[in-house]
DONU-928480 format. One record per residue (C-alpha): residue number from 1; residue in three letters; x, y, z. Coordinates in steps of 0.5 Angstrom, whole numbers, plus 500, padded with zeros to 3 digits. Layout:
<r seq="NUM" type="ALA" xx="X" yy="Y" zz="Z"/>
...
END
This chain:
<r seq="1" type="MET" xx="188" yy="341" zz="417"/>
<r seq="2" type="THR" xx="181" yy="341" zz="418"/>
<r seq="3" type="ASN" xx="177" yy="346" zz="413"/>
<r seq="4" type="LYS" xx="172" yy="350" zz="418"/>
<r seq="5" type="HIS" xx="169" yy="354" zz="411"/>
<r seq="6" type="PRO" xx="168" yy="349" zz="406"/>
<r seq="7" type="SER" xx="163" yy="353" zz="402"/>
<r seq="8" type="LEU" xx="169" yy="358" zz="401"/>
<r seq="9" type="PHE" xx="172" yy="353" zz="397"/>
<r seq="10" type="SER" xx="166" yy="351" zz="393"/>
<r seq="11" type="PRO" xx="163" yy="354" zz="386"/>
<r seq="12" type="PHE" xx="159" yy="359" zz="386"/>
<r seq="13" type="MET" xx="154" yy="362" zz="381"/>
<r seq="14" type="LEU" xx="155" yy="369" zz="380"/>
<r seq="15" type="THR" xx="150" yy="370" zz="374"/>
<r seq="16" type="GLU" xx="146" yy="365" zz="370"/>
<r seq="17" type="LYS" xx="152" yy="365" zz="366"/>
<r seq="18" type="ILE" xx="158" yy="366" zz="370"/>
<r seq="19" type="LYS" xx="161" yy="361" zz="375"/>
<r seq="20" type="LEU" xx="166" yy="362" zz="380"/>
<r seq="21" type="ARG" xx="170" yy="356" zz="381"/>
<r seq="22" type="ASN" xx="171" yy="358" zz="389"/>
<r seq="23" type="ARG" xx="168" yy="365" zz="393"/>
<r seq="24" type="ILE" xx="175" yy="368" zz="394"/>
<r seq="25" type="VAL" xx="175" yy="375" zz="391"/>
<r seq="26" type="MET" xx="181" yy="379" zz="389"/>
<r seq="27" type="ALA" xx="179" yy="385" zz="392"/>
<r seq="28" type="PRO" xx="180" yy="392" zz="388"/>
<r seq="29" type="MET" xx="187" yy="395" zz="390"/>
<r seq="30" type="THR" xx="190" yy="401" zz="388"/>
<r seq="31" type="THR" xx="198" yy="400" zz="386"/>
<r seq="32" type="TRP" xx="200" yy="407" zz="383"/>
<r seq="33" type="SER" xx="204" yy="404" zz="378"/>
<r seq="34" type="ALA" xx="201" yy="406" zz="371"/>
<r seq="35" type="ASN" xx="205" yy="409" zz="366"/>
<r seq="36" type="PRO" xx="205" yy="417" zz="366"/>
<r seq="37" type="ASP" xx="201" yy="416" zz="360"/>
<r seq="38" type="GLY" xx="195" yy="412" zz="363"/>
<r seq="39" type="THR" xx="197" yy="406" zz="360"/>
<r seq="40" type="ILE" xx="198" yy="400" zz="364"/>
<r seq="41" type="SER" xx="205" yy="398" zz="366"/>
<r seq="42" type="GLU" xx="209" yy="392" zz="366"/>
<r seq="43" type="GLN" xx="209" yy="392" zz="374"/>
<r seq="44" type="GLU" xx="202" yy="393" zz="374"/>
<r seq="45" type="LEU" xx="201" yy="387" zz="369"/>
<r seq="46" type="GLU" xx="206" yy="383" zz="373"/>
<r seq="47" type="PHE" xx="202" yy="384" zz="380"/>
<r seq="48" type="TYR" xx="195" yy="381" zz="377"/>
<r seq="49" type="LYS" xx="199" yy="375" zz="374"/>
<r seq="50" type="ARG" xx="201" yy="374" zz="381"/>
<r seq="51" type="ARG" xx="195" yy="375" zz="385"/>
<r seq="52" type="SER" xx="190" yy="372" zz="380"/>
<r seq="53" type="GLN" xx="192" yy="365" zz="381"/>
<r seq="54" type="ASN" xx="187" yy="360" zz="385"/>
<r seq="55" type="VAL" xx="181" yy="366" zz="386"/>
<r seq="56" type="GLY" xx="174" yy="366" zz="384"/>
<r seq="57" type="LEU" xx="174" yy="373" zz="381"/>
<r seq="58" type="VAL" xx="178" yy="379" zz="380"/>
<r seq="59" type="ILE" xx="176" yy="386" zz="381"/>
<r seq="60" type="THR" xx="182" yy="391" zz="378"/>
<r seq="61" type="GLY" xx="184" yy="397" zz="381"/>
<r seq="62" type="CYS" xx="180" yy="403" zz="379"/>
<r seq="63" type="THR" xx="181" yy="407" zz="372"/>
<r seq="64" type="TYR" xx="178" yy="414" zz="371"/>
<r seq="65" type="VAL" xx="173" yy="414" zz="365"/>
<r seq="66" type="THR" xx="174" yy="422" zz="363"/>
<r seq="67" type="PRO" xx="180" yy="426" zz="364"/>
<r seq="68" type="SER" xx="177" yy="430" zz="370"/>
<r seq="69" type="GLY" xx="176" yy="424" zz="374"/>
<r seq="70" type="ILE" xx="183" yy="422" zz="375"/>
<r seq="71" type="GLY" xx="184" yy="421" zz="383"/>
<r seq="72" type="PHE" xx="191" yy="420" zz="384"/>
<r seq="73" type="THR" xx="198" yy="420" zz="381"/>
<r seq="74" type="HIS" xx="200" yy="414" zz="377"/>
<r seq="75" type="GLU" xx="192" yy="412" zz="376"/>
<r seq="76" type="PHE" xx="191" yy="408" zz="369"/>
<r seq="77" type="ALA" xx="186" yy="411" zz="364"/>
<r seq="78" type="ALA" xx="180" yy="408" zz="360"/>
<r seq="79" type="TYR" xx="177" yy="415" zz="358"/>
<r seq="80" type="ASP" xx="179" yy="414" zz="350"/>
<r seq="81" type="ASP" xx="180" yy="408" zz="345"/>
<r seq="82" type="ARG" xx="188" yy="410" zz="346"/>
<r seq="83" type="PHE" xx="187" yy="405" zz="352"/>
<r seq="84" type="ILE" xx="184" yy="399" zz="349"/>
<r seq="85" type="ASN" xx="190" yy="396" zz="348"/>
<r seq="86" type="SER" xx="193" yy="397" zz="355"/>
<r seq="87" type="LEU" xx="186" yy="395" zz="358"/>
<r seq="88" type="GLU" xx="186" yy="388" zz="354"/>
<r seq="89" type="LYS" xx="193" yy="387" zz="357"/>
<r seq="90" type="LEU" xx="190" yy="388" zz="364"/>
<r seq="91" type="ALA" xx="184" yy="384" zz="362"/>
<r seq="92" type="ALA" xx="189" yy="378" zz="360"/>
<r seq="93" type="ALA" xx="193" yy="379" zz="366"/>
<r seq="94" type="ALA" xx="187" yy="379" zz="371"/>
<r seq="95" type="LYS" xx="184" yy="373" zz="367"/>
<r seq="96" type="SER" xx="191" yy="369" zz="367"/>
<r seq="97" type="GLY" xx="189" yy="365" zz="373"/>
<r seq="98" type="GLY" xx="182" yy="362" zz="370"/>
<r seq="99" type="ALA" xx="178" yy="367" zz="374"/>
<r seq="100" type="PRO" xx="173" yy="372" zz="371"/>
<r seq="101" type="ALA" xx="175" yy="379" zz="372"/>
<r seq="102" type="ILE" xx="171" yy="386" zz="373"/>
<r seq="103" type="LEU" xx="174" yy="393" zz="371"/>
<r seq="104" type="GLN" xx="172" yy="398" zz="376"/>
<r seq="105" type="VAL" xx="171" yy="405" zz="373"/>
<r seq="106" type="PHE" xx="172" yy="411" zz="377"/>
<r seq="107" type="HIS" xx="171" yy="418" zz="377"/>
<r seq="108" type="ALA" xx="174" yy="422" zz="383"/>
<r seq="109" type="GLY" xx="169" yy="428" zz="383"/>
<r seq="110" type="ASN" xx="171" yy="433" zz="388"/>
<r seq="111" type="LYS" xx="176" yy="429" zz="391"/>
<r seq="112" type="ALA" xx="180" yy="429" zz="384"/>
<r seq="113" type="ILE" xx="187" yy="433" zz="384"/>
<r seq="114" type="PRO" xx="186" yy="439" zz="381"/>
<r seq="115" type="GLU" xx="194" yy="439" zz="378"/>
<r seq="116" type="LEU" xx="192" yy="432" zz="375"/>
<r seq="117" type="VAL" xx="186" yy="435" zz="372"/>
<r seq="118" type="PRO" xx="186" yy="439" zz="365"/>
<r seq="119" type="ASN" xx="185" yy="446" zz="366"/>
<r seq="120" type="ASN" xx="185" yy="444" zz="374"/>
<r seq="121" type="ASP" xx="177" yy="444" zz="372"/>
<r seq="122" type="VAL" xx="175" yy="439" zz="377"/>
<r seq="123" type="ILE" xx="167" yy="436" zz="376"/>
<r seq="124" type="SER" xx="163" yy="434" zz="381"/>
<r seq="125" type="ALA" xx="156" yy="432" zz="382"/>
<r seq="126" type="SER" xx="155" yy="437" zz="387"/>
<r seq="127" type="ALA" xx="157" yy="444" zz="389"/>
<r seq="128" type="SER" xx="160" yy="442" zz="395"/>
<r seq="129" type="SER" xx="167" yy="443" zz="396"/>
<r seq="130" type="VAL" xx="173" yy="439" zz="400"/>
<r seq="131" type="LYS" xx="180" yy="440" zz="401"/>
<r seq="132" type="SER" xx="184" yy="438" zz="396"/>
<r seq="133" type="GLY" xx="189" yy="433" zz="398"/>
<r seq="134" type="ASP" xx="190" yy="425" zz="398"/>
<r seq="135" type="PHE" xx="184" yy="421" zz="400"/>
END
């Protein structure tokens, strides 16, 4: 088989200190599989372990950074120190294939689901209103 895109599999310097083994990136994907308390589930850890092999970089699905920032059900959280242990497990799973990993941080803004936000207090960067519902 002929490799038509040799640079795809060649190393790449992301920064002066971070060298990727290739240019294949595991794109961020939402799995809707966090535990009800916002911690990473075993199912999600297995997802990252399976998919992080042989890529140059892993970008996780998004994690909400304030209680009002949740954008969908079963999203994992990063807004409090109680999530550190869970996020450490995610980091280990995402990097288990040898690639560096990036945690995608997120706030749903006016697309947050009011029923999931404490006191239905949706916070946004602007006063624009949008219909509630799935993205």
